All heavy atoms as an XYZ file, in Angstrom:
904
protein
N      11.025     40.871     13.641
C      10.895     39.563     13.039
C      12.172     38.771     13.292
O      13.266     39.293     13.091
C      10.686     39.697     11.534
C       9.336     40.221     11.156
S       9.113     40.304      9.391
C       9.934     41.847      9.056
N      12.041     37.529     13.684
C      13.245     36.725     13.954
C      13.848     36.188     12.649
O      13.147     35.689     11.777
C      12.723     35.593     14.824
C      11.305     35.439     14.427
C      10.828     36.828     14.070
N      15.151     36.288     12.538
C      15.826     35.763     11.352
C      15.963     34.245     11.424
O      16.237     33.598     10.414
C      17.205     36.392     11.187
C      18.147     36.060     12.311
C      18.340     36.757     13.459
C      19.000     34.919     12.394
N      19.254     36.125     14.253
C      19.679     34.990     13.623
C      19.249     33.839     11.565
C      20.587     34.023     14.032
C      20.163     32.884     11.974
C      20.818     32.992     13.189
N      15.750     33.674     12.610
C      15.916     32.234     12.771
C      14.842     31.423     12.045
O      14.998     30.208     11.881
C      15.899     31.861     14.258
O      14.703     32.357     14.861
C      17.105     32.452     14.974
N      13.779     32.079     11.614
C      12.746     31.367     10.859
C      13.277     30.917      9.505
O      12.867     29.871      8.994
C      11.526     32.256     10.668
N      14.203     31.655      8.933
C      14.710     31.333      7.597
C      15.415     29.975      7.575
O      15.036     29.096      6.796
C      15.608     32.464      7.067
C      14.804     33.752      6.952
C      16.213     32.096      5.720
C      15.624     34.981      6.687
N      16.447     29.750      8.408
C      17.086     28.422      8.340
C      16.177     27.289      8.817
O      16.278     26.160      8.327
C      18.316     28.559      9.231
C      18.122     29.770     10.036
C      17.157     30.637      9.306
N      15.277     27.576      9.727
C      14.361     26.544     10.205
C      13.436     26.081      9.089
O      13.251     24.875      8.878
C      13.531     27.077     11.387
O      14.413     27.534     12.405
C      12.610     26.017     11.933
N      12.881     27.009      8.356
C      11.975     26.665      7.264
C      12.745     25.986      6.138
O      12.258     25.033      5.510
C      11.222     27.921      6.772
C      10.436     27.638      5.521
C      10.305     28.439      7.861
N      13.963     26.443      5.862
C      14.765     25.810      4.823
C      15.138     24.374      5.189
O      15.149     23.492      4.327
C      16.020     26.637      4.537
C      15.776     27.948      3.798
C      17.074     28.726      3.643
C      15.157     27.697      2.437
N      15.427     24.128      6.454
C      15.698     22.754      6.884
C      14.461     21.867      6.734
O      14.569     20.705      6.331
C      16.197     22.734      8.327
C      17.648     23.148      8.540
C      17.966     23.233     10.034
C      18.582     22.181      7.859
N      13.306     22.410      7.053
C      12.064     21.661      6.867
C      11.833     21.375      5.386
O      11.422     20.264      5.010
C      10.888     22.432      7.454
C       9.527     21.769      7.390
C       9.527     20.452      8.156
C       8.464     22.684      7.955
N      12.121     22.344      4.534
C      11.955     22.150      3.092
C      12.917     21.087      2.569
O      12.534     20.244      1.747
C      12.173     23.471      2.361
N      14.154     21.091      3.053
C      15.121     20.075      2.635
C      14.650     18.693      3.089
O      14.734     17.717      2.327
C      16.521     20.409      3.190
C      17.087     21.626      2.466
C      17.466     19.229      3.062
C      18.346     22.180      3.102
N      14.135     18.604      4.300
C      13.628     17.334      4.803
C      12.454     16.822      3.990
O      12.363     15.618      3.696
N      11.563     17.700      3.608
C      10.412     17.279      2.815
C      10.817     16.892      1.404
O      10.286     15.938      0.835
C       9.347     18.368      2.796
C       8.630     18.482      4.117
C       7.368     19.314      4.042
O       6.836     19.514      2.923
O       6.899     19.745      5.098
N      11.762     17.616      0.827
C      12.228     17.268     -0.516
C      12.941     15.916     -0.509
O      12.737     15.086     -1.402
C      13.149     18.357     -1.053
N      13.751     15.677      0.509
C      14.430     14.389      0.617
C      13.425     13.264      0.841
O      13.553     12.186      0.247
C      15.455     14.425      1.752
C      16.185     13.121      1.937
C      17.163     12.716      1.029
C      15.882     12.281      2.995
C      17.820     11.513      1.184
C      16.535     11.073      3.160
C      17.508     10.696      2.257
O      18.154      9.508      2.413
N      12.438     13.505      1.671
C      11.394     12.498      1.892
C      10.638     12.205      0.604
O      10.291     11.049      0.324
C      10.416     12.963      2.967
O      11.060     13.071      4.196
N      10.384     13.223     -0.176
C       9.715     13.030     -1.457
C      10.555     12.213     -2.421
O      10.048     11.325     -3.117
N      11.842     12.487     -2.435
C      12.749     11.758     -3.321
C      12.816     10.279     -2.922
O      12.737      9.389     -3.765
C      14.122     12.409     -3.273
C      15.155     11.752     -4.118
C      15.123     11.567     -5.475
C      16.377     11.190     -3.655
N      16.256     10.932     -5.876
C      17.052     10.686     -4.778
C      16.965     11.081     -2.402
C      18.277     10.072     -4.680
C      18.203     10.469     -2.313
C      18.839      9.981     -3.442
N      12.943     10.025     -1.614
C      13.019      8.642     -1.136
C      11.682      7.915     -1.294
O      11.647      6.736     -1.646
C      13.464      8.609      0.330
C      14.912      8.997      0.530
S      16.056      7.964     -0.397
C      15.784      6.384      0.355
N      10.591      8.600     -1.049
C       9.271      7.980     -1.192
C       9.002      7.612     -2.641
O       8.484      6.522     -2.925
C       8.174      8.920     -0.661
O       8.462      9.231      0.699
C       6.808      8.293     -0.766
N       9.375      8.492     -3.545
C       9.177      8.196     -4.970
C       9.975      6.957     -5.381
O       9.481      6.096     -6.105
C       9.593      9.393     -5.812
C       9.440      9.145     -7.299
C       9.668     10.392     -8.053
N       8.508     11.240     -7.796
C       8.044     12.134     -8.638
N       8.640     12.321     -9.780
N       6.999     12.855     -8.341
N      11.198      6.860     -4.883
C      12.030      5.696     -5.215
C      11.459      4.419     -4.601
O      11.488      3.355     -5.237
C      13.459      5.929     -4.724
N      10.950      4.527     -3.385
C      10.409      3.340     -2.722
C       9.089      2.892     -3.345
O       8.821      1.698     -3.437
C      10.232      3.613     -1.238
C      11.577      3.740     -0.518
C      11.416      4.118      0.911
N      10.868      2.986      1.655
C      10.554      3.049      2.938
N      10.719      4.176      3.608
N      10.072      1.999      3.555
N       8.261      3.826     -3.776
C       7.004      3.459     -4.428
C       7.286      2.825     -5.787
O       6.618      1.868     -6.183
C       6.075      4.687     -4.561
C       5.511      5.057     -3.191
C       4.944      4.422     -5.536
C       4.671      6.302     -3.170
N       8.290      3.319     -6.481
C       8.648      2.772     -7.791
C       9.424      1.464     -7.670
O       9.763      0.861     -8.687
C       9.458      3.792     -8.574
N       9.709      1.049     -6.438
C      10.445     -0.195     -6.165
C      11.800     -0.217     -6.855
O      12.187     -1.196     -7.494
C       9.623     -1.410     -6.585
C       8.239     -1.454     -6.003
C       8.191     -2.379     -4.851
N       6.909     -2.250     -4.176
C       6.124     -3.249     -3.927
N       6.438     -4.456     -4.292
N       5.002     -3.059     -3.281
N      12.536      0.885     -6.717
C      13.895      0.947     -7.262
C      14.781     -0.036     -6.511
O      14.487     -0.389     -5.367
C      14.451      2.368     -7.119
C      13.636      3.422     -7.808
C      14.205      3.741     -9.129
C      13.266      4.684     -9.832
N      13.832      5.705    -10.547
N      15.875     -0.483     -7.124
C      16.778     -1.407     -6.427
C      17.359     -0.770     -5.162
O      17.554      0.445     -5.089
C      17.885     -1.669     -7.443
C      17.320     -1.280     -8.755
C      16.279     -0.251     -8.495
N      17.629     -1.601     -4.186
C      18.205     -1.203     -2.894
C      17.279     -0.331     -2.059
O      17.731      0.471     -1.244
C      19.546     -0.478     -3.072
C      20.582     -1.360     -3.741
O      20.522     -2.587     -3.544
O      21.452     -0.818     -4.459
N      15.977     -0.421     -2.281
C      15.015      0.285     -1.439
C      14.002     -0.712     -0.893
O      13.662     -1.691     -1.540
C      14.258      1.382     -2.209
O      13.563      0.795     -3.292
C      15.195      2.461     -2.700
N      13.539     -0.437      0.306
C      12.514     -1.277      0.918
C      11.135     -0.821      0.450
O      10.946      0.366      0.166
C      12.572     -1.147      2.443
C      13.812     -1.670      3.074
C      13.652     -1.615      4.576
C      14.835     -0.938      5.195
N      14.700     -0.758      6.630
N      10.168     -1.721      0.395
C       8.807     -1.287      0.079
C       8.293     -0.328      1.159
O       8.658     -0.427      2.322
C       8.004     -2.581      0.063
C       9.005     -3.671     -0.083
C      10.283     -3.171      0.512
N       7.471      0.571      0.754
C       6.955      1.580      1.679
C       5.588      1.148      2.191
O       4.800      0.538      1.470
C       6.902      2.961      0.991
C       5.934      2.972     -0.146
C       6.590      4.061      1.964
N       5.326      1.459      3.440
C       4.033      1.133      4.034
C       2.989      2.158      3.589
O       3.268      3.360      3.560
C       4.139      1.136      5.549
C       5.042      0.063      6.103
C       5.069      0.082      7.621
O       4.087      0.524      8.223
O       6.085     -0.351      8.174
N       1.800      1.711      3.241
C       0.763      2.639      2.765
C       0.395      3.710      3.792
O       0.136      4.858      3.426
C      -0.423      1.731      2.465
C       0.165      0.395      2.238
C       1.376      0.323      3.112
N       0.370      3.361      5.065
C       0.018      4.352      6.084
C       1.086      5.440      6.193
O       0.760      6.613      6.408
C      -0.188      3.666      7.434
C      -0.758      4.537      8.549
C      -2.100      5.121      8.130
C      -0.904      3.742      9.819
N       2.336      5.072      6.002
C       3.411      6.065      6.028
C       3.271      7.043      4.863
O       3.510      8.250      5.017
C       4.771      5.375      5.984
N       2.871      6.537      3.709
C       2.670      7.406      2.545
C       1.505      8.356      2.795
O       1.565      9.541      2.447
C       2.454      6.567      1.273
C       2.103      7.446      0.084
C       3.693      5.746      0.975
N       0.452      7.860      3.420
C      -0.699      8.716      3.731
C      -0.301      9.819      4.709
O      -0.731     10.972      4.569
C      -1.830      7.882      4.304
N       0.526      9.485      5.684
C       0.988     10.502      6.634
C       1.870     11.537      5.957
O       1.781     12.739      6.248
C       1.733      9.834      7.781
C       0.835      9.076      8.707
C       1.622      8.394      9.797
N       0.724      7.651     10.678
C       1.097      6.650     11.425
N       2.362      6.238     11.420
N       0.224      6.034     12.188
N       2.748     11.086      5.062
C       3.597     12.030      4.337
C       2.768     12.945      3.437
O       3.048     14.135      3.313
C       4.642     11.282      3.511
C       5.791     10.662      4.286
C       6.659      9.820      3.366
C       6.623     11.742      4.963
N       1.734     12.389      2.825
C       0.858     13.213      1.980
C       0.121     14.257      2.818
O      -0.030     15.411      2.394
C      -0.130     12.333      1.230
N      -0.315     13.873      4.012
C      -0.982     14.835      4.900
C      -0.009     15.921      5.354
O      -0.365     17.104      5.414
C      -1.575     14.114      6.108
N       1.227     15.534      5.675
C       2.251     16.515      6.044
C       2.516     17.469      4.900
O       2.624     18.692      5.102
C       3.542     15.808      6.449
C       4.759     16.716      6.650
C       4.583     17.563      7.892
C       6.026     15.910      6.719
N       2.608     16.942      3.692
C       2.877     17.784      2.530
C       1.742     18.770      2.282
O       1.979     19.951      2.010
C       3.091     16.904      1.305
N       0.515     18.300      2.383
C      -0.632     19.186      2.148
C      -0.700     20.283      3.206
O      -0.913     21.462      2.884
C      -1.925     18.382      2.135
C      -3.125     19.191      1.682
C      -4.302     18.319      1.368
C      -4.177     17.610      0.074
N      -4.236     18.447     -1.112
N      -0.463     19.912      4.459
C      -0.482     20.917      5.531
C       0.657     21.912      5.360
O       0.471     23.118      5.550
C      -0.391     20.230      6.884
N       1.830     21.434      4.989
C       2.976     22.334      4.799
C       2.741     23.294      3.642
O       3.139     24.458      3.712
C       4.245     21.524      4.543
O       4.589     20.771      5.659
N       2.116     22.810      2.581
C       1.843     23.683      1.438
C       0.867     24.791      1.823
O       1.072     25.970      1.467
C       1.299     22.872      0.272
N      -0.182     24.451      2.572
C      -1.152     25.472      2.979
C      -0.540     26.476      3.963
O      -0.706     27.691      3.811
C      -2.391     24.830      3.599
C      -3.313     24.190      2.590
C      -3.907     22.972      2.851
C      -3.610     24.807      1.390
C      -4.762     22.374      1.943
C      -4.456     24.225      0.481
C      -5.030     23.015      0.754
O      -5.868     22.439     -0.153
N       0.153     25.964      4.961
C       0.764     26.861      5.949
C       1.851     27.709      5.292
O       1.980     28.902      5.579
C       1.325     26.053      7.138
C       2.178     26.904      8.040
C       0.180     25.436      7.927
N       2.616     27.100      4.387
C       3.638     27.855      3.669
C       3.039     28.972      2.827
O       3.590     30.065      2.752
N       1.896     28.699      2.207
C       1.239     29.735      1.401
C       0.752     30.893      2.265
O       0.884     32.063      1.891
C       0.079     29.129      0.627
N       0.213     30.566      3.430
C      -0.259     31.626      4.336
C       0.911     32.491      4.798
O       0.860     33.724      4.741
C      -1.020     31.017      5.540
C      -1.252     32.052      6.618
C      -2.329     30.415      5.085
N       1.989     31.843      5.248
C       3.121     32.616      5.754
C       3.893     33.302      4.638
O       4.471     34.372      4.857
C       4.035     31.735      6.596
C       3.545     31.560      7.993
C       2.906     30.395      8.374
C       3.689     32.574      8.926
C       2.432     30.223      9.660
C       3.218     32.420     10.211
C       2.590     31.248     10.586
N       3.925     32.724      3.442
C       4.556     33.414      2.313
C       3.797     34.702      2.001
O       4.406     35.748      1.742
C       4.612     32.506      1.096
N       2.480     34.638      2.037
C       1.686     35.858      1.826
C       1.906     36.888      2.919
O       1.993     38.091      2.657
N       2.011     36.409      4.150
C       2.258     37.307      5.274
C       3.610     38.010      5.122
O       3.711     39.239      5.266
C       2.209     36.516      6.578
C       2.394     37.289      7.872
C       1.158     38.128      8.148
C       2.648     36.333      9.014
N       4.644     37.246      4.804
C       5.968     37.843      4.661
C       6.096     38.661      3.380
O       6.906     39.584      3.319
C       7.054     36.775      4.756
C       7.331     36.369      6.175
C       6.954     35.132      6.644
C       7.958     37.245      7.050
C       7.196     34.755      7.955
C       8.199     36.888      8.362
C       7.818     35.642      8.814
N       5.304     38.343      2.355
C       5.276     39.202      1.173
C       4.715     40.578      1.539
O       5.217     41.618      1.086
C       4.457     38.564      0.065
N       3.699     40.583      2.380
C       3.159     41.860      2.862
C       4.170     42.617      3.701
O       4.304     43.846      3.569
N       4.897     41.909      4.569
C       5.953     42.567      5.350
C       7.035     43.131      4.437
O       7.569     44.217      4.679
C       6.594     41.592      6.336
C       5.751     41.279      7.535
C       5.931     40.078      8.216
C       4.785     42.149      8.001
C       5.165     39.768      9.316
C       4.013     41.849      9.103
C       4.204     40.656      9.765
N       7.375     42.382      3.379
C       8.397     42.852      2.444
C       7.947     44.126      1.753
O       8.718     45.086      1.636
C       8.705     41.762      1.410
O       9.200     40.608      2.079
C       9.740     42.223      0.412
N       6.702     44.147      1.302
C       6.208     45.353      0.637
C       6.091     46.529      1.603
O       6.252     47.689      1.209
C       4.861     45.072     -0.013
C       4.903     44.090     -1.196
C       3.492     43.804     -1.685
C       5.762     44.647     -2.303
N       5.814     46.252      2.854
C       5.704     47.317      3.848
C       7.079     47.886      4.207
O       7.223     49.090      4.391
C       5.012     46.789      5.120
O       3.728     46.282      4.765
C       4.861     47.880      6.158
N       8.073     47.020      4.305
C       9.396     47.460      4.751
C      10.315     47.866      3.606
O      11.448     48.256      3.858
C      10.086     46.355      5.567
O      10.200     45.180      4.768
C       9.316     46.063      6.836
N       9.859     47.798      2.366
C      10.718     48.195      1.245
C      11.042     49.687      1.308
O      12.094     50.118      0.837
C      10.079     47.807     -0.102
C       8.914     48.708     -0.449
C      11.116     47.815     -1.200
N      10.189     50.461      1.938
C      10.446     51.890      2.066
C      11.607     52.183      3.008
O      12.187     53.263      2.974
C       9.194     52.615      2.535
C       8.733     52.191      3.917
C       7.380     52.752      4.261
O       6.837     53.543      3.520
N       6.837     52.327      5.381
N      11.972     51.216      3.862
C      13.101     51.411      4.770
C      14.434     51.412      4.043
O      15.431     51.887      4.584
C      13.112     50.329      5.853
C      11.930     50.328      6.813
C      12.039     49.143      7.763
C      11.884     51.622      7.595
N      14.474     50.892      2.824
C      15.732     50.877      2.072
C      16.163     52.261      1.642
O      17.345     52.513      1.450
C      15.596     49.967      0.850
C      15.456     48.486      1.132
C      15.243     47.733     -0.166
C      16.678     47.964      1.856
N      15.208     53.177      1.493
C      15.543     54.528      1.056
C      15.869     55.458      2.220
O      16.341     56.558      1.993
C      14.377     55.127      0.246
O      13.207     55.134      1.067
C      14.122     54.308     -1.010
N      15.642     55.013      3.442
C      15.923     55.867      4.594
C      17.412     55.868      4.897
O      18.188     55.097      4.348
C      15.127     55.391      5.817
O      15.579     54.129      6.212
N      17.824     56.772      5.797
C      19.239     56.908      6.128
C      19.779     55.681      6.849
O      20.927     55.304      6.654
C      19.451     58.153      7.001
C      19.246     59.450      6.270
C      19.475     60.637      7.179
O      19.943     60.450      8.315
O      19.181     61.745      6.747
N      18.987     55.087      7.708
C      19.442     53.914      8.459
C      18.499     52.742      8.199
O      17.595     52.485      8.982
C      19.493     54.226      9.956
O      18.211     54.583     10.403
N      18.710     52.044      7.079
C      17.820     50.925      6.796
C      18.062     49.791      7.784
O      19.190     49.444      8.098
C      18.194     50.509      5.374
C      19.592     50.960      5.201
C      19.732     52.201      6.064
N      16.980     49.249      8.294
C      17.072     48.144      9.230
C      17.168     46.820      8.499
O      17.161     46.765      7.263
N      17.257     45.778      9.257
C      17.349     44.462      8.650
C      15.985     43.838      8.431
O      15.902     42.728      7.913
C      18.205     43.555      9.508
C      17.572     43.175     10.837
C      18.451     42.220     11.601
O      19.617     42.049     11.294
N      17.880     41.589     12.602
N      14.924     44.552      8.763
C      13.578     43.993      8.639
C      13.246     43.601      7.199
O      12.633     42.564      6.957
C      12.520     44.981      9.157
C      12.506     45.139     10.656
C      13.486     46.229     11.109
O      14.023     46.946     10.241
O      13.705     46.336     12.321
N      13.660     44.432      6.232
C      13.374     44.129      4.834
C      14.047     42.832      4.409
O      13.443     41.983      3.760
C      13.824     45.277      3.925
C      13.732     44.946      2.466
C      12.504     44.943      1.831
C      14.869     44.616      1.736
C      12.412     44.628      0.480
C      14.777     44.297      0.403
C      13.551     44.307     -0.235
N      15.298     42.663      4.799
C      16.041     41.481      4.383
C      15.526     40.216      5.079
O      15.479     39.148      4.474
C      17.528     41.691      4.647
C      18.081     42.865      3.897
C      18.417     44.027      4.557
C      18.222     42.801      2.526
C      18.917     45.112      3.864
C      18.711     43.885      1.814
C      19.055     45.046      2.484
N      15.126     40.351      6.321
C      14.549     39.206      7.035
C      13.198     38.833      6.423
O      12.905     37.649      6.224
C      14.418     39.513      8.540
C      13.636     38.424      9.250
C      15.794     39.662      9.168
N      12.387     39.817      6.104
C      11.082     39.547      5.511
C      11.234     38.923      4.127
O      10.530     37.962      3.790
C      10.261     40.829      5.421
N      12.162     39.423      3.328
C      12.385     38.868      1.994
C      12.940     37.447      2.080
O      12.510     36.556      1.349
C      13.342     39.769      1.193
O      12.802     41.090      1.148
C      13.532     39.255     -0.216
N      13.898     37.233      2.972
C      14.449     35.891      3.150
C      13.411     34.913      3.643
O      13.366     33.756      3.207
N      12.546     35.357      4.550
C      11.481     34.486      5.049
C      10.488     34.162      3.944
O      10.035     33.015      3.821
C      10.767     35.150      6.219
O      11.649     35.350      7.285
N      10.147     35.157      3.134
C       9.250     34.921      2.008
C       9.827     33.875      1.063
O       9.143     32.919      0.670
C       8.986     36.230      1.254
C       8.309     36.037     -0.067
C       6.983     35.659     -0.138
C       9.011     36.213     -1.248
C       6.363     35.466     -1.352
C       8.403     36.017     -2.463
C       7.078     35.646     -2.526
N      11.093     34.019      0.714
C      11.729     33.071     -0.196
C      11.833     31.677      0.424
O      11.663     30.660     -0.269
C      13.109     33.585     -0.604
C      13.101     34.853     -1.463
C      14.522     35.339     -1.705
C      12.375     34.625     -2.767
N      12.107     31.617      1.730
C      12.184     30.316      2.403
C      10.837     29.616      2.373
O      10.765     28.393      2.164
C      12.673     30.505      3.839
N       9.763     30.358      2.565
C       8.439     29.731      2.525
C       8.044     29.327      1.110
O       7.326     28.344      0.925
C       7.389     30.643      3.161
C       7.355     30.536      4.652
C       7.864     31.543      5.452
C       6.836     29.408      5.270
C       7.850     31.443      6.829
C       6.811     29.290      6.647
C       7.330     30.309      7.432
N       8.516     30.050      0.103
C       8.265     29.631     -1.274
C       8.981     28.309     -1.554
O       8.425     27.406     -2.192
C       8.689     30.735     -2.270
C       8.698     30.216     -3.698
C       7.763     31.932     -2.153
N      10.213     28.173     -1.050
C      10.947     26.914     -1.195
C      10.211     25.793     -0.460
O      10.122     24.662     -0.961
C      12.400     27.072     -0.692
C      13.112     25.736     -0.608
C      13.171     28.024     -1.592
N       9.664     26.084      0.715
C       8.894     25.087      1.460
C       7.660     24.648      0.676
O       7.338     23.455      0.633
C       8.476     25.631      2.830
C       7.587     24.708      3.662
C       8.344     23.446      4.070
C       7.062     25.426      4.885
N       6.975     25.575      0.053
C       5.798     25.230     -0.752
C       6.195     24.302     -1.897
O       5.529     23.290     -2.151
C       5.115     26.502     -1.288
C       4.526     27.316     -0.149
C       4.038     26.160     -2.311
C       4.107     28.708     -0.552
N       7.291     24.613     -2.571
C       7.747     23.768     -3.680
C       8.115     22.370     -3.194
O       7.769     21.370     -3.831
C       8.940     24.414     -4.384
S       8.530     25.946     -5.226
N       8.805     22.278     -2.070
C       9.185     20.975     -1.519
C       7.952     20.194     -1.086
O       7.876     18.973     -1.289
C      10.146     21.155     -0.347
N       6.978     20.876     -0.498
C       5.758     20.201     -0.063
C       4.954     19.685     -1.254
O       4.423     18.566     -1.213
C       4.905     21.148      0.775
N       4.889     20.460     -2.316
C       4.173     19.995     -3.505
C       4.900     18.829     -4.164
O       4.264     17.908     -4.692
C       3.983     21.150     -4.489
C       3.022     22.246     -4.025
C       2.991     23.379     -5.038
C       1.643     21.702     -3.779
N       6.230     18.836     -4.118
C       6.995     17.701     -4.642
C       6.735     16.445     -3.807
O       6.555     15.355     -4.358
C       8.490     18.040     -4.674
C       9.346     16.886     -5.111
C       9.335     16.464     -6.432
C      10.159     16.217     -4.208
C      10.111     15.394     -6.842
C      10.931     15.152     -4.603
C      10.917     14.750     -5.928
O      11.676     13.684     -6.315
N       6.728     16.602     -2.488
C       6.445     15.468     -1.621
C       5.045     14.937     -1.863
O       4.827     13.719     -1.937
C       6.618     15.852     -0.150
C       6.255     14.794      0.892
C       7.089     13.537      0.705
C       6.425     15.351      2.292
N       4.088     15.819     -2.012
C       2.707     15.388     -2.262
C       2.602     14.642     -3.587
O       1.916     13.623     -3.691
C       1.779     16.602     -2.256
C       0.326     16.264     -2.349
C      -0.562     17.485     -2.268
O      -0.066     18.586     -1.969
O      -1.767     17.329     -2.510
N       3.293     15.125     -4.597
C       3.284     14.463     -5.898
C       4.000     13.115     -5.837
O       3.627     12.182     -6.545
C       3.934     15.363     -6.937
C       3.739     14.865     -8.340
O       2.889     14.029     -8.591
N       4.524     15.368     -9.257
N       5.004     13.005     -4.992
C       5.748     11.755     -4.861
C       4.937     10.668     -4.174
O       5.272      9.485     -4.299
C       7.034     11.988     -4.067
O       7.874     12.869     -4.757
N       3.908     11.034     -3.466
C       3.088     10.061     -2.745
C       1.999      9.443     -3.613
O       1.225      8.616     -3.139
C       2.449     10.714     -1.512
S       3.643     11.158     -0.251
N       1.925      9.808     -4.861
C       0.899      9.260     -5.751
C       1.248      7.830     -6.157
O       2.404      7.480     -6.319
C       0.766     10.106     -7.010
C       0.228     11.475     -6.725
C       0.171     12.281     -8.001
N      -0.199     13.638     -7.687
C      -1.382     14.150     -7.956
N      -2.291     13.421     -8.540
N      -1.648     15.395     -7.636
N       0.219      7.050     -6.358
C       0.394      5.681     -6.827
C       0.667      5.736     -8.323
O      -0.056      6.401     -9.069
C      -0.872      4.844     -6.538
C      -0.736      3.457     -7.104
C      -1.148      4.820     -5.052
N       1.723      5.050     -8.786
C       2.003      5.094    -10.228
C       0.918      4.384    -11.031
O       0.320      3.406    -10.577
C       3.350      4.376    -10.352
C       3.484      3.573     -9.123
C       2.686      4.259     -8.053
N       0.687      4.892    -12.217
C      -0.324      4.286    -13.087
C       0.250      3.035    -13.733
O       1.433      2.951    -14.021
C      -0.750      5.273    -14.162
C      -1.482      6.459    -13.609
C      -1.925      7.373    -14.711
C      -2.669      8.550    -14.109
N      -3.104      9.489    -15.132
N      -0.619      2.082    -13.969
C      -0.203      0.857    -14.639
C      -0.066      1.123    -16.134
O      -0.772      1.962    -16.688
C      -1.234     -0.250    -14.405
C      -1.326     -0.706    -12.987
C      -2.328     -1.817    -12.879
C      -2.449     -2.266    -11.443
N      -3.425     -3.357    -11.307
N       0.808      0.381    -16.788
C       0.873      0.510    -18.254
C      -0.445      0.084    -18.895
O      -1.243     -0.653    -18.321
C       1.998     -0.452    -18.659
C       2.763     -0.711    -17.410
C       1.831     -0.484    -16.260
N      -0.663      0.506    -20.120
C      -1.932      0.240    -20.811
C      -2.201     -1.249    -21.002
O      -3.342     -1.686    -20.952
C      -1.950      0.926    -22.175
C      -2.052      2.426    -22.031
O      -2.557      2.885    -20.981
O      -1.641      3.141    -22.947
N      -1.154     -2.042    -21.193
C      -1.387     -3.454    -21.448
C      -1.798     -4.224    -20.189
O      -2.326     -5.315    -20.296
C      -0.138     -4.101    -22.063
C       1.087     -3.910    -21.206
O       1.112     -2.964    -20.377
O       2.045     -4.676    -21.351
N      -1.563     -3.685    -19.012
C      -1.943     -4.359    -17.772
C      -3.325     -3.953    -17.263
O      -3.833     -4.548    -16.341
C      -0.908     -4.111    -16.678
C       0.429     -4.763    -16.947
C       1.402     -4.523    -15.810
O       0.968     -4.023    -14.755
O       2.585     -4.834    -15.977
N      -3.903     -2.921    -17.823
C      -5.218     -2.463    -17.370
C      -6.302     -3.442    -17.790
O      -6.240     -4.042    -18.864
C      -5.548     -1.090    -17.955
C      -4.743      0.005    -17.351
C      -5.248      1.315    -17.840
N      -4.334      2.367    -17.418
C      -4.327      3.567    -17.930
N      -5.160      3.882    -18.883
N      -3.482      4.464    -17.494
N      -7.287     -3.544    -16.939
C      -8.419     -4.393    -17.264
C      -9.657     -3.528    -17.325
O     -10.011     -2.865    -16.355
C      -8.604     -5.467    -16.212
C      -7.470     -6.456    -16.132
C      -7.719     -7.488    -15.051
O      -8.722     -7.448    -14.367
N      -6.779     -8.401    -14.915
N     -10.292     -3.519    -18.457
C     -11.516     -2.738    -18.624
C     -12.714     -3.657    -18.366
O     -12.813     -4.736    -18.926
C     -11.601     -2.143    -20.018
C     -10.504     -1.122    -20.245
O     -10.164     -0.423    -19.274
O     -10.006     -1.019    -21.391
N     -13.608     -3.227    -17.529
C     -14.802     -4.011    -17.215
C     -16.005     -3.372    -17.826
O     -16.252     -2.276    -17.901
C     -14.997     -4.120    -15.693
C     -13.922     -4.941    -15.051
C     -12.879     -4.334    -14.353
C     -13.952     -6.314    -15.116
C     -11.909     -5.079    -13.740
C     -12.985     -7.060    -14.509
C     -11.956     -6.460    -13.830
């Protein structure tokens, strides 16, 4: 298993979390932010949903690798497979959390009760 998947996935998670933070601020029209284009928000929501699903699949895969390689810790020469599998599992869990945050940030805010119009 390549250890390079860990920093790659963590960088993707940081990018998605930052995008979620900026998108939330832009949708809320905070000062010093530009309005966000609706199509860009739809694309970010699609990216977040895809990342959450793919992250869940790979987190499950690496959880299985972790459980399989845990027996190597008791052997005389433990390899790095257990640590790579555990690190990859944790990185994908972080990716899932960042993707769910980004997806939640793409929601349209609800209007206050006094502005709603009931028909």
